C-alpha positions as CSV (number, residue, x, y, z in Angstrom):
1,M,0.0,0.0,0.0
2,K,2.8,2.4,0.9
3,K,4.5,1.6,-2.5
4,I,1.3,2.5,-4.3
5,I,1.0,5.8,-2.5
6,I,4.6,6.7,-3.1
7,S,4.3,5.8,-6.7
8,V,1.2,8.0,-7.1
9,F,3.0,11.0,-5.6
10,I,6.0,10.4,-7.9
11,V,3.9,10.1,-11.0
12,T,1.9,13.2,-9.9
13,F,5.0,15.3,-9.6
14,I,6.5,14.0,-12.8
15,V,3.3,14.9,-14.6
16,I,3.2,18.3,-13.0
17,G,6.9,18.8,-14.0
18,F,6.1,18.1,-17.6
19,T,2.8,19.9,-18.0
20,A,3.5,23.1,-16.0
21,P,6.4,24.3,-18.2
22,T,4.3,23.6,-21.4
23,M,1.5,25.8,-19.9
24,D,3.8,28.8,-19.6
25,Y,2.9,30.1,-23.0
26,V,-0.8,30.2,-22.1
27,Y,-0.1,32.2,-18.9
28,A,2.5,34.4,-20.7
29,K,-0.3,35.5,-23.1
30,E,-2.3,36.7,-20.2
31,N,0.7,38.6,-18.8
32,S,0.4,36.8,-15.5
33,T,3.1,37.4,-12.9
34,R,2.7,33.8,-11.6
35,T,5.6,31.6,-12.6
36,T,5.7,27.8,-13.0
37,F,7.3,27.6,-9.6
38,D,4.3,29.4,-8.1
39,R,1.9,27.0,-9.7
40,I,3.8,23.9,-8.6
41,H,4.1,25.4,-5.1
42,Y,0.3,26.0,-5.1
43,I,-0.3,22.4,-6.0
44,Q,2.0,21.2,-3.3
45,I,0.2,23.3,-0.7
46,I,-3.2,21.9,-1.8
47,I,-1.9,18.4,-1.5
48,H,-0.6,19.2,2.0
49,F,-4.0,20.7,2.9
50,K,-5.6,17.4,1.9
51,S,-3.3,15.5,4.2
52,L,-3.9,18.0,7.0
53,E,-7.7,17.5,6.6
54,K,-7.3,13.8,6.9
55,Q,-5.1,14.1,10.0
56,L,-7.6,16.5,11.6
57,E,-10.5,14.1,10.9
58,A,-8.6,11.2,12.4
59,V,-7.6,13.2,15.5
60,L,-11.2,14.5,16.0
61,S,-12.7,11.0,15.8
62,E,-10.0,9.6,18.1
63,R,-10.4,12.5,20.6
64,N,-14.2,11.9,20.8
65,N,-13.5,8.4,22.3
66,Y,-12.0,9.8,25.5
67,P,-13.6,11.9,28.3
68,E,-12.6,15.6,28.4
69,D,-10.6,15.3,31.6
70,S,-8.3,12.4,30.4
71,P,-4.7,13.0,29.4
72,E,-5.3,11.4,26.0
73,Y,-8.0,13.9,25.3
74,K,-5.7,16.8,26.2
75,E,-2.9,15.3,24.1
76,L,-5.2,14.9,21.1
77,S,-6.4,18.4,21.6
78,E,-2.8,19.7,21.4
79,Q,-2.3,17.7,18.2
80,M,-5.5,19.2,16.8
81,N,-4.3,22.7,17.7
82,H,-1.0,22.1,16.0
83,I,-2.7,20.9,12.8
84,L,-4.9,24.0,12.8
85,E,-1.8,26.2,13.2
86,Q,-0.3,24.5,10.2
87,E,-3.5,25.1,8.2
88,T,-3.3,28.8,9.1
89,Y,0.3,29.0,8.0
90,Y,-0.5,27.4,4.6
91,Q,-3.5,29.7,4.2
92,K,-1.2,32.7,4.6
93,K,1.2,31.1,2.0
94,L,-1.8,30.7,-0.4
95,K,-2.8,34.3,0.1
96,A,0.7,35.4,-0.7
97,L,0.6,33.4,-3.9
98,Y,-2.8,34.8,-4.9
99,S,-1.7,38.4,-4.3
100,K,1.1,38.1,-7.0
């Protein structure tokens, strides 16, 4: 299963690597200031967002199995806060890419 996931990521980045440079002429016609690197970075952030969403769902479902005063609940709450901080960080990065 891990080999399949790794293979999918490798194929995805290879495809992005080949298609993004060929799309430059389309964006150049629009006089866009976004570069190929910006588009690849945007895709990487979106992929990371998807993984953060899955992590957040897993932590929330696991956290609901414990009473609120248990140490496990507090630990999972800290993990959830860390994931939310990461999402905020990447939202700022996306806003910076959009503002170009």
